[in-house]
PDB file as gemmi writes it, atoms N, CA and C in Angstrom:
CRYST1    1.000    1.000    1.000  90.00  90.00  90.00 P 1                      
ATOM      1  N   MET A   1      12.228   4.399 -37.711  1.00  0.00           N  
ATOM      2  CA  MET A   1      10.825   4.094 -37.734  1.00  0.00           C  
ATOM      3  C   MET A   1      10.088   5.308 -38.310  1.00  0.00           C  
ATOM      4  N   SER A   2       9.206   5.026 -39.203  1.00  0.00           N  
ATOM      5  CA  SER A   2       8.499   6.123 -39.851  1.00  0.00           C  
ATOM      6  C   SER A   2       7.373   6.638 -38.954  1.00  0.00           C  
ATOM      7  N   GLN A   3       6.899   7.778 -39.329  1.00  0.00           N  
ATOM      8  CA  GLN A   3       5.818   8.432 -38.586  1.00  0.00           C  
ATOM      9  C   GLN A   3       4.573   7.553 -38.568  1.00  0.00           C  
ATOM     10  N   ARG A   4       4.327   6.869 -39.650  1.00  0.00           N  
ATOM     11  CA  ARG A   4       3.136   6.024 -39.764  1.00  0.00           C  
ATOM     12  C   ARG A   4       3.214   4.842 -38.795  1.00  0.00           C  
ATOM     13  N   TRP A   5       4.386   4.218 -38.660  1.00  0.00           N  
ATOM     14  CA  TRP A   5       4.549   3.088 -37.754  1.00  0.00           C  
ATOM     15  C   TRP A   5       4.376   3.528 -36.297  1.00  0.00           C  
ATOM     16  N   LYS A   6       4.903   4.686 -35.969  1.00  0.00           N  
ATOM     17  CA  LYS A   6       4.753   5.203 -34.613  1.00  0.00           C  
ATOM     18  C   LYS A   6       3.280   5.439 -34.280  1.00  0.00           C  
ATOM     19  N   LEU A   7       2.553   5.997 -35.226  1.00  0.00           N  
ATOM     20  CA  LEU A   7       1.129   6.238 -35.035  1.00  0.00           C  
ATOM     21  C   LEU A   7       0.362   4.924 -34.898  1.00  0.00           C  
ATOM     22  N   PHE A   8       0.709   3.938 -35.707  1.00  0.00           N  
ATOM     23  CA  PHE A   8       0.079   2.622 -35.657  1.00  0.00           C  
ATOM     24  C   PHE A   8       0.364   1.948 -34.309  1.00  0.00           C  
ATOM     25  N   LEU A   9       1.593   2.020 -33.829  1.00  0.00           N  
ATOM     26  CA  LEU A   9       1.972   1.425 -32.555  1.00  0.00           C  
ATOM     27  C   LEU A   9       1.256   2.117 -31.393  1.00  0.00           C  
ATOM     28  N   LEU A  10       1.198   3.423 -31.411  1.00  0.00           N  
ATOM     29  CA  LEU A  10       0.507   4.182 -30.374  1.00  0.00           C  
ATOM     30  C   LEU A  10      -0.990   3.868 -30.359  1.00  0.00           C  
ATOM     31  N   THR A  11      -1.591   3.756 -31.526  1.00  0.00           N  
ATOM     32  CA  THR A  11      -3.020   3.413 -31.621  1.00  0.00           C  
ATOM     33  C   THR A  11      -3.265   2.010 -31.079  1.00  0.00           C  
ATOM     34  N   GLY A  12      -2.390   1.078 -31.408  1.00  0.00           N  
ATOM     35  CA  GLY A  12      -2.524  -0.294 -30.904  1.00  0.00           C  
ATOM     36  C   GLY A  12      -2.417  -0.351 -29.390  1.00  0.00           C  
ATOM     37  N   LEU A  13      -1.471   0.390 -28.810  1.00  0.00           N  
ATOM     38  CA  LEU A  13      -1.325   0.424 -27.360  1.00  0.00           C  
ATOM     39  C   LEU A  13      -2.557   1.028 -26.689  1.00  0.00           C  
ATOM     40  N   MET A  14      -3.114   2.050 -27.312  1.00  0.00           N  
ATOM     41  CA  MET A  14      -4.312   2.672 -26.748  1.00  0.00           C  
ATOM     42  C   MET A  14      -5.488   1.702 -26.761  1.00  0.00           C  
ATOM     43  N   ILE A  15      -5.615   0.948 -27.838  1.00  0.00           N  
ATOM     44  CA  ILE A  15      -6.714  -0.024 -27.933  1.00  0.00           C  
ATOM     45  C   ILE A  15      -6.541  -1.112 -26.879  1.00  0.00           C  
ATOM     46  N   VAL A  16      -5.322  -1.606 -26.701  1.00  0.00           N  
ATOM     47  CA  VAL A  16      -5.057  -2.638 -25.695  1.00  0.00           C  
ATOM     48  C   VAL A  16      -5.363  -2.098 -24.296  1.00  0.00           C  
ATOM     49  N   MET A  17      -4.937  -0.874 -24.020  1.00  0.00           N  
ATOM     50  CA  MET A  17      -5.196  -0.273 -22.713  1.00  0.00           C  
ATOM     51  C   MET A  17      -6.698  -0.091 -22.473  1.00  0.00           C  
ATOM     52  N   LEU A  18      -7.436   0.345 -23.480  1.00  0.00           N  
ATOM     53  CA  LEU A  18      -8.881   0.510 -23.343  1.00  0.00           C  
ATOM     54  C   LEU A  18      -9.567  -0.823 -23.067  1.00  0.00           C  
ATOM     55  N   VAL A  19      -9.130  -1.874 -23.733  1.00  0.00           N  
ATOM     56  CA  VAL A  19      -9.707  -3.199 -23.510  1.00  0.00           C  
ATOM     57  C   VAL A  19      -9.416  -3.657 -22.076  1.00  0.00           C  
ATOM     58  N   LEU A  20      -8.181  -3.447 -21.610  1.00  0.00           N  
ATOM     59  CA  LEU A  20      -7.840  -3.839 -20.251  1.00  0.00           C  
ATOM     60  C   LEU A  20      -8.634  -3.034 -19.211  1.00  0.00           C  
ATOM     61  N   ILE A  21      -8.783  -1.760 -19.438  1.00  0.00           N  
ATOM     62  CA  ILE A  21      -9.553  -0.916 -18.514  1.00  0.00           C  
ATOM     63  C   ILE A  21     -11.017  -1.348 -18.497  1.00  0.00           C  
ATOM     64  N   ALA A  22     -11.581  -1.617 -19.653  1.00  0.00           N  
ATOM     65  CA  ALA A  22     -12.982  -2.054 -19.723  1.00  0.00           C  
ATOM     66  C   ALA A  22     -13.159  -3.388 -19.009  1.00  0.00           C  
ATOM     67  N   ARG A  23     -12.222  -4.294 -19.194  1.00  0.00           N  
ATOM     68  CA  ARG A  23     -12.305  -5.617 -18.567  1.00  0.00           C  
ATOM     69  C   ARG A  23     -12.213  -5.490 -17.039  1.00  0.00           C  
ATOM     70  N   GLN A  24     -11.269  -4.682 -16.573  1.00  0.00           N  
ATOM     71  CA  GLN A  24     -11.118  -4.493 -15.129  1.00  0.00           C  
ATOM     72  C   GLN A  24     -12.345  -3.791 -14.540  1.00  0.00           C  
ATOM     73  N   SER A  25     -12.898  -2.838 -15.254  1.00  0.00           N  
ATOM     74  CA  SER A  25     -14.103  -2.152 -14.787  1.00  0.00           C  
ATOM     75  C   SER A  25     -15.270  -3.120 -14.678  1.00  0.00           C  
ATOM     76  N   LEU A  26     -15.381  -4.016 -15.608  1.00  0.00           N  
ATOM     77  CA  LEU A  26     -16.441  -5.024 -15.562  1.00  0.00           C  
ATOM     78  C   LEU A  26     -16.248  -5.948 -14.368  1.00  0.00           C  
ATOM     79  N   ASN A  27     -15.024  -6.353 -14.096  1.00  0.00           N  
ATOM     80  CA  ASN A  27     -14.749  -7.202 -12.927  1.00  0.00           C  
ATOM     81  C   ASN A  27     -15.107  -6.485 -11.628  1.00  0.00           C  
ATOM     82  N   ILE A  28     -14.743  -5.223 -11.539  1.00  0.00           N  
ATOM     83  CA  ILE A  28     -15.057  -4.443 -10.338  1.00  0.00           C  
ATOM     84  C   ILE A  28     -16.569  -4.313 -10.185  1.00  0.00           C  
ATOM     85  N   TYR A  29     -17.262  -4.034 -11.271  1.00  0.00           N  
ATOM     86  CA  TYR A  29     -18.721  -3.903 -11.222  1.00  0.00           C  
ATOM     87  C   TYR A  29     -19.368  -5.206 -10.758  1.00  0.00           C  
ATOM     88  N   GLN A  30     -18.908  -6.338 -11.272  1.00  0.00           N  
ATOM     89  CA  GLN A  30     -19.485  -7.621 -10.877  1.00  0.00           C  
ATOM     90  C   GLN A  30     -19.203  -7.924  -9.407  1.00  0.00           C  
ATOM     91  N   ASN A  31     -18.018  -7.568  -8.933  1.00  0.00           N  
ATOM     92  CA  ASN A  31     -17.708  -7.793  -7.518  1.00  0.00           C  
ATOM     93  C   ASN A  31     -18.550  -6.912  -6.618  1.00  0.00           C  
ATOM     94  N   ILE A  32     -18.800  -5.696  -7.027  1.00  0.00           N  
ATOM     95  CA  ILE A  32     -19.642  -4.798  -6.232  1.00  0.00           C  
ATOM     96  C   ILE A  32     -21.069  -5.312  -6.198  1.00  0.00           C  
ATOM     97  N   LYS A  33     -21.540  -5.859  -7.310  1.00  0.00           N  
ATOM     98  CA  LYS A  33     -22.896  -6.403  -7.345  1.00  0.00           C  
ATOM     99  C   LYS A  33     -23.059  -7.574  -6.388  1.00  0.00           C  
ATOM    100  N   GLN A  34     -21.984  -8.304  -6.116  1.00  0.00           N  
ATOM    101  CA  GLN A  34     -22.062  -9.471  -5.243  1.00  0.00           C  
ATOM    102  C   GLN A  34     -22.141  -9.093  -3.769  1.00  0.00           C  
ATOM    103  N   VAL A  35     -21.767  -7.875  -3.444  1.00  0.00           N  
ATOM    104  CA  VAL A  35     -21.873  -7.420  -2.065  1.00  0.00           C  
ATOM    105  C   VAL A  35     -23.336  -7.113  -1.802  1.00  0.00           C  
ATOM    106  N   HIS A  36     -23.883  -7.786  -0.832  1.00  0.00           N  
ATOM    107  CA  HIS A  36     -25.307  -7.638  -0.548  1.00  0.00           C  
ATOM    108  C   HIS A  36     -25.508  -6.559   0.508  1.00  0.00           C  
ATOM    109  N   ALA A  37     -26.410  -5.667   0.243  1.00  0.00           N  
ATOM    110  CA  ALA A  37     -26.766  -4.633   1.210  1.00  0.00           C  
ATOM    111  C   ALA A  37     -27.498  -5.298   2.371  1.00  0.00           C  
ATOM    112  N   PRO A  38     -27.287  -4.813   3.575  1.00  0.00           N  
ATOM    113  CA  PRO A  38     -27.961  -5.433   4.713  1.00  0.00           C  
ATOM    114  C   PRO A  38     -29.465  -5.207   4.672  1.00  0.00           C  
ATOM    115  N   THR A  39     -30.190  -6.207   5.056  1.00  0.00           N  
ATOM    116  CA  THR A  39     -31.641  -6.125   5.158  1.00  0.00           C  
ATOM    117  C   THR A  39     -31.994  -5.998   6.637  1.00  0.00           C  
ATOM    118  N   PRO A  40     -33.222  -5.657   6.936  1.00  0.00           N  
ATOM    119  CA  PRO A  40     -33.585  -5.573   8.362  1.00  0.00           C  
ATOM    120  C   PRO A  40     -33.352  -6.888   9.114  1.00  0.00           C  
ATOM    121  N   GLN A  41     -33.438  -8.014   8.434  1.00  0.00           N  
ATOM    122  CA  GLN A  41     -33.227  -9.303   9.098  1.00  0.00           C  
ATOM    123  C   GLN A  41     -31.753  -9.556   9.391  1.00  0.00           C  
ATOM    124  N   THR A  42     -30.857  -9.021   8.547  1.00  0.00           N  
ATOM    125  CA  THR A  42     -29.434  -9.300   8.740  1.00  0.00           C  
ATOM    126  C   THR A  42     -28.714  -8.216   9.533  1.00  0.00           C  
ATOM    127  N   ARG A  43     -29.363  -7.120   9.778  1.00  0.00           N  
ATOM    128  CA  ARG A  43     -28.722  -6.060  10.550  1.00  0.00           C  
ATOM    129  C   ARG A  43     -28.555  -6.491  11.992  1.00  0.00           C  
ATOM    130  N   GLN A  44     -27.477  -6.028  12.584  1.00  0.00           N  
ATOM    131  CA  GLN A  44     -27.221  -6.382  13.973  1.00  0.00           C  
ATOM    132  C   GLN A  44     -27.201  -5.135  14.838  1.00  0.00           C  
ATOM    133  N   ASP A  45     -28.113  -4.224  14.569  1.00  0.00           N  
ATOM    134  CA  ASP A  45     -28.180  -2.996  15.347  1.00  0.00           C  
ATOM    135  C   ASP A  45     -28.588  -3.277  16.786  1.00  0.00           C  
ATOM    136  N   LYS A  46     -29.224  -4.408  17.011  1.00  0.00           N  
ATOM    137  CA  LYS A  46     -29.693  -4.732  18.344  1.00  0.00           C  
ATOM    138  C   LYS A  46     -28.538  -4.969  19.301  1.00  0.00           C  
ATOM    139  N   GLU A  47     -27.408  -5.415  18.760  1.00  0.00           N  
ATOM    140  CA  GLU A  47     -26.279  -5.734  19.609  1.00  0.00           C  
ATOM    141  C   GLU A  47     -25.210  -4.657  19.490  1.00  0.00           C  
ATOM    142  N   LEU A  48     -24.671  -4.294  20.605  1.00  0.00           N  
ATOM    143  CA  LEU A  48     -23.617  -3.297  20.642  1.00  0.00           C  
ATOM    144  C   LEU A  48     -22.346  -3.894  20.046  1.00  0.00           C  
ATOM    145  N   GLN A  49     -21.795  -3.242  19.055  1.00  0.00           N  
ATOM    146  CA  GLN A  49     -20.573  -3.716  18.416  1.00  0.00           C  
ATOM    147  C   GLN A  49     -19.386  -2.982  19.017  1.00  0.00           C  
ATOM    148  N   ILE A  50     -18.438  -3.742  19.543  1.00  0.00           N  
ATOM    149  CA  ILE A  50     -17.238  -3.161  20.119  1.00  0.00           C  
ATOM    150  C   ILE A  50     -16.058  -3.639  19.279  1.00  0.00           C  
ATOM    151  N   HIS A  51     -15.197  -2.693  18.918  1.00  0.00           N  
ATOM    152  CA  HIS A  51     -14.053  -3.011  18.072  1.00  0.00           C  
ATOM    153  C   HIS A  51     -12.761  -2.719  18.818  1.00  0.00           C  
ATOM    154  N   HIS A  52     -11.711  -3.426  18.467  1.00  0.00           N  
ATOM    155  CA  HIS A  52     -10.435  -3.318  19.171  1.00  0.00           C  
ATOM    156  C   HIS A  52      -9.757  -1.964  18.998  1.00  0.00           C  
ATOM    157  N   TRP A  53     -10.174  -1.175  18.024  1.00  0.00           N  
ATOM    158  CA  TRP A  53      -9.526   0.122  17.805  1.00  0.00           C  
ATOM    159  C   TRP A  53     -10.226   1.258  18.557  1.00  0.00           C  
ATOM    160  N   GLU A  54     -11.290   0.944  19.274  1.00  0.00           N  
ATOM    161  CA  GLU A  54     -12.002   1.971  20.011  1.00  0.00           C  
ATOM    162  C   GLU A  54     -11.281   2.279  21.323  1.00  0.00           C  
ATOM    163  N   THR A  55     -11.359   3.533  21.722  1.00  0.00           N  
ATOM    164  CA  THR A  55     -10.761   3.933  22.987  1.00  0.00           C  
ATOM    165  C   THR A  55     -11.781   3.772  24.107  1.00  0.00           C  
ATOM    166  N   ILE A  56     -11.295   3.861  25.331  1.00  0.00           N  
ATOM    167  CA  ILE A  56     -12.180   3.755  26.489  1.00  0.00           C  
ATOM    168  C   ILE A  56     -13.179   4.909  26.491  1.00  0.00           C  
ATOM    169  N   ARG A  57     -12.716   6.071  26.103  1.00  0.00           N  
ATOM    170  CA  ARG A  57     -13.601   7.241  26.052  1.00  0.00           C  
ATOM    171  C   ARG A  57     -14.753   6.995  25.075  1.00  0.00           C  
ATOM    172  N   GLU A  58     -14.440   6.458  23.897  1.00  0.00           N  
ATOM    173  CA  GLU A  58     -15.480   6.163  22.899  1.00  0.00           C  
ATOM    174  C   GLU A  58     -16.423   5.071  23.401  1.00  0.00           C  
ATOM    175  N   LEU A  59     -15.852   4.070  24.035  1.00  0.00           N  
ATOM    176  CA  LEU A  59     -16.658   2.966  24.551  1.00  0.00           C  
ATOM    177  C   LEU A  59     -17.598   3.450  25.657  1.00  0.00           C  
ATOM    178  N   ALA A  60     -17.112   4.337  26.500  1.00  0.00           N  
ATOM    179  CA  ALA A  60     -17.952   4.876  27.578  1.00  0.00           C  
ATOM    180  C   ALA A  60     -19.118   5.669  26.994  1.00  0.00           C  
ATOM    181  N   GLN A  61     -18.850   6.450  25.960  1.00  0.00           N  
ATOM    182  CA  GLN A  61     -19.931   7.207  25.322  1.00  0.00           C  
ATOM    183  C   GLN A  61     -20.933   6.272  24.669  1.00  0.00           C  
ATOM    184  N   LYS A  62     -20.426   5.250  24.021  1.00  0.00           N  
ATOM    185  CA  LYS A  62     -21.301   4.299  23.326  1.00  0.00           C  
ATOM    186  C   LYS A  62     -22.196   3.540  24.306  1.00  0.00           C  
ATOM    187  N   CYS A  63     -21.642   3.189  25.466  1.00  0.00           N  
ATOM    188  CA  CYS A  63     -22.406   2.424  26.456  1.00  0.00           C  
ATOM    189  C   CYS A  63     -23.193   3.311  27.404  1.00  0.00           C  
ATOM    190  N   GLY A  64     -22.925   4.606  27.403  1.00  0.00           N  
ATOM    191  CA  GLY A  64     -23.638   5.520  28.283  1.00  0.00           C  
ATOM    192  C   GLY A  64     -23.221   5.389  29.731  1.00  0.00           C  
ATOM    193  N   MET A  65     -21.947   5.179  29.966  1.00  0.00           N  
ATOM    194  CA  MET A  65     -21.448   5.081  31.334  1.00  0.00           C  
ATOM    195  C   MET A  65     -20.137   5.852  31.439  1.00  0.00           C  
ATOM    196  N   SER A  66     -19.634   5.958  32.644  1.00  0.00           N  
ATOM    197  CA  SER A  66     -18.401   6.714  32.845  1.00  0.00           C  
ATOM    198  C   SER A  66     -17.186   5.857  32.474  1.00  0.00           C  
ATOM    199  N   GLU A  67     -16.062   6.536  32.289  1.00  0.00           N  
ATOM    200  CA  GLU A  67     -14.825   5.836  31.946  1.00  0.00           C  
ATOM    201  C   GLU A  67     -14.365   4.951  33.099  1.00  0.00           C  
ATOM    202  N   LYS A  68     -14.605   5.398  34.338  1.00  0.00           N  
ATOM    203  CA  LYS A  68     -14.224   4.600  35.513  1.00  0.00           C  
ATOM    204  C   LYS A  68     -14.985   3.275  35.534  1.00  0.00           C  
ATOM    205  N   GLU A  69     -16.265   3.336  35.180  1.00  0.00           N  
ATOM    206  CA  GLU A  69     -17.067   2.105  35.140  1.00  0.00           C  
ATOM    207  C   GLU A  69     -16.536   1.144  34.093  1.00  0.00           C  
ATOM    208  N   VAL A  70     -16.168   1.679  32.934  1.00  0.00           N  
ATOM    209  CA  VAL A  70     -15.635   0.821  31.866  1.00  0.00           C  
ATOM    210  C   VAL A  70     -14.344   0.167  32.329  1.00  0.00           C  
ATOM    211  N   PHE A  71     -13.468   0.935  32.977  1.00  0.00           N  
ATOM    212  CA  PHE A  71     -12.222   0.363  33.482  1.00  0.00           C  
ATOM    213  C   PHE A  71     -12.501  -0.709  34.535  1.00  0.00           C  
ATOM    214  N   SER A  72     -13.507  -0.479  35.370  1.00  0.00           N  
ATOM    215  CA  SER A  72     -13.810  -1.484  36.394  1.00  0.00           C  
ATOM    216  C   SER A  72     -14.335  -2.772  35.757  1.00  0.00           C  
ATOM    217  N   TYR A  73     -15.131  -2.654  34.694  1.00  0.00           N  
ATOM    218  CA  TYR A  73     -15.600  -3.861  34.003  1.00  0.00           C  
ATOM    219  C   TYR A  73     -14.439  -4.600  33.332  1.00  0.00           C  
ATOM    220  N   LEU A  74     -13.462  -3.863  32.843  1.00  0.00           N  
ATOM    221  CA  LEU A  74     -12.303  -4.487  32.205  1.00  0.00           C  
ATOM    222  C   LEU A  74     -11.280  -4.970  33.223  1.00  0.00           C  
ATOM    223  N   GLN A  75     -11.519  -4.694  34.499  1.00  0.00           N  
ATOM    224  CA  GLN A  75     -10.631  -5.076  35.595  1.00  0.00           C  
ATOM    225  C   GLN A  75      -9.233  -4.499  35.390  1.00  0.00           C  
ATOM    226  N   ILE A  76      -9.214  -3.201  35.106  1.00  0.00           N  
ATOM    227  CA  ILE A  76      -7.965  -2.480  34.893  1.00  0.00           C  
ATOM    228  C   ILE A  76      -7.946  -1.272  35.819  1.00  0.00           C  
ATOM    229  N   THR A  77      -6.837  -1.080  36.512  1.00  0.00           N  
ATOM    230  CA  THR A  77      -6.629   0.129  37.304  1.00  0.00           C  
ATOM    231  C   THR A  77      -5.944   1.132  36.379  1.00  0.00           C  
ATOM    232  N   PRO A  78      -6.673   2.174  35.977  1.00  0.00           N  
ATOM    233  CA  PRO A  78      -6.133   3.054  34.939  1.00  0.00           C  
ATOM    234  C   PRO A  78      -5.049   3.989  35.444  1.00  0.00           C  
ATOM    235  N   GLN A  79      -4.172   4.327  34.534  1.00  0.00           N  
ATOM    236  CA  GLN A  79      -3.169   5.359  34.751  1.00  0.00           C  
ATOM    237  C   GLN A  79      -3.582   6.557  33.916  1.00  0.00           C  
ATOM    238  N   PRO A  80      -3.068   7.737  34.208  1.00  0.00           N  
ATOM    239  CA  PRO A  80      -3.441   8.909  33.404  1.00  0.00           C  
ATOM    240  C   PRO A  80      -3.114   8.692  31.926  1.00  0.00           C  
ATOM    241  N   GLY A  81      -4.087   8.991  31.084  1.00  0.00           N  
ATOM    242  CA  GLY A  81      -3.909   8.846  29.642  1.00  0.00           C  
ATOM    243  C   GLY A  81      -4.424   7.529  29.086  1.00  0.00           C  
ATOM    244  N   ASP A  82      -4.769   6.582  29.965  1.00  0.00           N  
ATOM    245  CA  ASP A  82      -5.261   5.284  29.491  1.00  0.00           C  
ATOM    246  C   ASP A  82      -6.607   5.395  28.790  1.00  0.00           C  
ATOM    247  N   GLU A  83      -7.378   6.430  29.083  1.00  0.00           N  
ATOM    248  CA  GLU A  83      -8.695   6.570  28.443  1.00  0.00           C  
ATOM    249  C   GLU A  83      -8.558   6.859  26.953  1.00  0.00           C  
ATOM    250  N   ASN A  84      -7.381   7.259  26.514  1.00  0.00           N  
ATOM    251  CA  ASN A  84      -7.165   7.531  25.093  1.00  0.00           C  
ATOM    252  C   ASN A  84      -6.520   6.364  24.364  1.00  0.00           C  
ATOM    253  N   LEU A  85      -6.221   5.276  25.067  1.00  0.00           N  
ATOM    254  CA  LEU A  85      -5.633   4.099  24.436  1.00  0.00           C  
ATOM    255  C   LEU A  85      -6.731   3.207  23.870  1.00  0.00           C  
ATOM    256  N   THR A  86      -6.400   2.491  22.810  1.00  0.00           N  
ATOM    257  CA  THR A  86      -7.357   1.552  22.238  1.00  0.00           C  
ATOM    258  C   THR A  86      -7.458   0.320  23.133  1.00  0.00           C  
ATOM    259  N   LEU A  87      -8.498  -0.461  22.900  1.00  0.00           N  
ATOM    260  CA  LEU A  87      -8.668  -1.685  23.686  1.00  0.00           C  
ATOM    261  C   LEU A  87      -7.504  -2.646  23.468  1.00  0.00           C  
ATOM    262  N   ARG A  88      -7.009  -2.717  22.242  1.00  0.00           N  
ATOM    263  CA  ARG A  88      -5.869  -3.593  21.953  1.00  0.00           C  
ATOM    264  C   ARG A  88      -4.621  -3.123  22.699  1.00  0.00           C  
ATOM    265  N   ALA A  89      -4.392  -1.804  22.718  1.00  0.00           N  
ATOM    266  CA  ALA A  89      -3.225  -1.268  23.421  1.00  0.00           C  
ATOM    267  C   ALA A  89      -3.330  -1.522  24.925  1.00  0.00           C  
ATOM    268  N   LEU A  90      -4.541  -1.389  25.472  1.00  0.00           N  
ATOM    269  CA  LEU A  90      -4.732  -1.675  26.896  1.00  0.00           C  
ATOM    270  C   LEU A  90      -4.491  -3.147  27.203  1.00  0.00           C  
ATOM    271  N   LYS A  91      -4.965  -4.007  26.317  1.00  0.00           N  
ATOM    272  CA  LYS A  91      -4.758  -5.449  26.499  1.00  0.00           C  
ATOM    273  C   LYS A  91      -3.269  -5.760  26.552  1.00  0.00           C  
ATOM    274  N   ASN A  92      -2.504  -5.154  25.656  1.00  0.00           N  
ATOM    275  CA  ASN A  92      -1.063  -5.395  25.629  1.00  0.00           C  
ATOM    276  C   ASN A  92      -0.367  -4.746  26.822  1.00  0.00           C  
ATOM    277  N   LYS A  93      -0.793  -3.551  27.202  1.00  0.00           N  
ATOM    278  CA  LYS A  93      -0.150  -2.824  28.301  1.00  0.00           C  
ATOM    279  C   LYS A  93      -0.328  -3.546  29.634  1.00  0.00           C  
ATOM    280  N   TYR A  94      -1.517  -4.083  29.866  1.00  0.00           N  
ATOM    281  CA  TYR A  94      -1.813  -4.726  31.140  1.00  0.00           C  
ATOM    282  C   TYR A  94      -1.748  -6.252  31.063  1.00  0.00           C  
ATOM    283  N   ASN A  95      -1.187  -6.790  29.998  1.00  0.00           N  
ATOM    284  CA  ASN A  95      -0.972  -8.227  29.819  1.00  0.00           C  
ATOM    285  C   ASN A  95      -2.244  -9.038  30.044  1.00  0.00           C  
ATOM    286  N   LYS A  96      -3.321  -8.593  29.439  1.00  0.00           N  
ATOM    287  CA  LYS A  96      -4.591  -9.326  29.506  1.00  0.00           C  
ATOM    288  C   LYS A  96      -4.653 -10.289  28.321  1.00  0.00           C  
ATOM    289  N   THR A  97      -5.296 -11.416  28.509  1.00  0.00           N  
ATOM    290  CA  THR A  97      -5.473 -12.347  27.402  1.00  0.00           C  
ATOM    291  C   THR A  97      -6.697 -11.936  26.595  1.00  0.00           C  
ATOM    292  N   GLN A  98      -6.792 -12.465  25.399  1.00  0.00           N  
ATOM    293  CA  GLN A  98      -7.935 -12.174  24.536  1.00  0.00           C  
ATOM    294  C   GLN A  98      -9.235 -12.652  25.185  1.00  0.00           C  
ATOM    295  N   ASP A  99      -9.185 -13.826  25.809  1.00  0.00           N  
ATOM    296  CA  ASP A  99     -10.382 -14.371  26.457  1.00  0.00           C  
ATOM    297  C   ASP A  99     -10.841 -13.506  27.632  1.00  0.00           C  
ATOM    298  N   GLU A 100      -9.879 -13.002  28.411  1.00  0.00           N  
ATOM    299  CA  GLU A 100     -10.236 -12.122  29.526  1.00  0.00           C  
ATOM    300  C   GLU A 100     -10.942 -10.866  29.028  1.00  0.00           C  
ATOM    301  N   MET A 101     -10.345 -10.258  28.004  1.00  0.00           N  
ATOM    302  CA  MET A 101     -10.936  -9.029  27.467  1.00  0.00           C  
ATOM    303  C   MET A 101     -12.323  -9.287  26.896  1.00  0.00           C  
ATOM    304  N   GLU A 102     -12.484 -10.371  26.150  1.00  0.00           N  
ATOM    305  CA  GLU A 102     -13.789 -10.678  25.552  1.00  0.00           C  
ATOM    306  C   GLU A 102     -14.843 -10.936  26.623  1.00  0.00           C  
ATOM    307  N   SER A 103     -14.488 -11.704  27.640  1.00  0.00           N  
ATOM    308  CA  SER A 103     -15.483 -11.986  28.690  1.00  0.00           C  
ATOM    309  C   SER A 103     -15.841 -10.711  29.452  1.00  0.00           C  
ATOM    310  N   ASN A 104     -14.856  -9.862  29.730  1.00  0.00           N  
ATOM    311  CA  ASN A 104     -15.135  -8.597  30.414  1.00  0.00           C  
ATOM    312  C   ASN A 104     -15.998  -7.678  29.550  1.00  0.00           C  
ATOM    313  N   LEU A 105     -15.740  -7.664  28.246  1.00  0.00           N  
ATOM    314  CA  LEU A 105     -16.544  -6.827  27.348  1.00  0.00           C  
ATOM    315  C   LEU A 105     -17.973  -7.359  27.238  1.00  0.00           C  
ATOM    316  N   LYS A 106     -18.140  -8.674  27.280  1.00  0.00           N  
ATOM    317  CA  LYS A 106     -19.498  -9.238  27.251  1.00  0.00           C  
ATOM    318  C   LYS A 106     -20.275  -8.830  28.497  1.00  0.00           C  
ATOM    319  N   ILE A 107     -19.599  -8.863  29.639  1.00  0.00           N  
ATOM    320  CA  ILE A 107     -20.244  -8.436  30.881  1.00  0.00           C  
ATOM    321  C   ILE A 107     -20.614  -6.961  30.783  1.00  0.00           C  
ATOM    322  N   LEU A 108     -19.713  -6.163  30.248  1.00  0.00           N  
ATOM    323  CA  LEU A 108     -19.973  -4.731  30.071  1.00  0.00           C  
ATOM    324  C   LEU A 108     -21.185  -4.504  29.177  1.00  0.00           C  
ATOM    325  N   ILE A 109     -21.281  -5.250  28.079  1.00  0.00           N  
ATOM    326  CA  ILE A 109     -22.399  -5.102  27.145  1.00  0.00           C  
ATOM    327  C   ILE A 109     -23.717  -5.463  27.818  1.00  0.00           C  
ATOM    328  N   THR A 110     -23.743  -6.594  28.522  1.00  0.00           N  
ATOM    329  CA  THR A 110     -25.000  -7.011  29.152  1.00  0.00           C  
ATOM    330  C   THR A 110     -25.417  -6.041  30.254  1.00  0.00           C  
ATOM    331  N   ASN A 111     -24.462  -5.557  31.037  1.00  0.00           N  
ATOM    332  CA  ASN A 111     -24.814  -4.601  32.094  1.00  0.00           C  
ATOM    333  C   ASN A 111     -25.218  -3.257  31.514  1.00  0.00           C  
ATOM    334  N   SER A 112     -24.613  -2.869  30.421  1.00  0.00           N  
ATOM    335  CA  SER A 112     -25.005  -1.628  29.748  1.00  0.00           C  
ATOM    336  C   SER A 112     -26.427  -1.752  29.218  1.00  0.00           C  
ATOM    337  N   ALA A 113     -26.773  -2.917  28.685  1.00  0.00           N  
ATOM    338  CA  ALA A 113     -28.126  -3.136  28.168  1.00  0.00           C  
ATOM    339  C   ALA A 113     -29.143  -3.106  29.301  1.00  0.00           C  
ATOM    340  N   ARG A 114     -28.804  -3.707  30.429  1.00  0.00           N  
ATOM    341  CA  ARG A 114     -29.716  -3.698  31.575  1.00  0.00           C  
ATOM    342  C   ARG A 114     -29.897  -2.283  32.105  1.00  0.00           C  
ATOM    343  N   LYS A 115     -28.811  -1.538  32.118  1.00  0.00           N  
ATOM    344  CA  LYS A 115     -28.853  -0.170  32.643  1.00  0.00           C  
ATOM    345  C   LYS A 115     -29.782   0.706  31.804  1.00  0.00           C  
ATOM    346  N   HIS A 116     -29.793   0.482  30.491  1.00  0.00           N  
ATOM    347  CA  HIS A 116     -30.617   1.280  29.592  1.00  0.00           C  
ATOM    348  C   HIS A 116     -31.962   0.639  29.299  1.00  0.00           C  
ATOM    349  N   GLY A 117     -32.202  -0.541  29.869  1.00  0.00           N  
ATOM    350  CA  GLY A 117     -33.501  -1.185  29.695  1.00  0.00           C  
ATOM    351  C   GLY A 117     -33.744  -1.750  28.317  1.00  0.00           C  
ATOM    352  N   THR A 118     -32.686  -2.093  27.585  1.00  0.00           N  
ATOM    353  CA  THR A 118     -32.833  -2.695  26.260  1.00  0.00           C  
ATOM    354  C   THR A 118     -32.271  -4.101  26.310  1.00  0.00           C  
ATOM    355  N   THR A 119     -32.688  -4.890  25.349  1.00  0.00           N  
ATOM    356  CA  THR A 119     -32.162  -6.245  25.237  1.00  0.00           C  
ATOM    357  C   THR A 119     -31.132  -6.270  24.128  1.00  0.00           C  
ATOM    358  N   ARG A 120     -29.905  -6.208  24.517  1.00  0.00           N  
ATOM    359  CA  ARG A 120     -28.829  -6.229  23.526  1.00  0.00           C  
ATOM    360  C   ARG A 120     -28.205  -7.569  23.487  1.00  0.00           C  
TER     361      ARG A 120                                                      
END                                                                             
């Protein structure tokens, strides 16, 4: 293969790659544009959001109560080190069902809101 053919092939590959990169960048840009930023009407700051990856320690800080209170709302007798486990790990460790955990967390949220005088 001559030097000229190699240069032609390399130039063609570069053009194809640039077209593919431009096309993918356009797709990414359009997908980002479709994500809507939250407005004051759609924000849910009023309600306490609890996630399964949060630990009891984090949840206690978020709700403004002690770790013992959080464990009592979850109906769990804690062992040492349980405050560092996630809610999912606690659910599995103590064989709680998803419904039990959700109902206990709802009670915790409402009592936390009453304790702080807010409507969550």
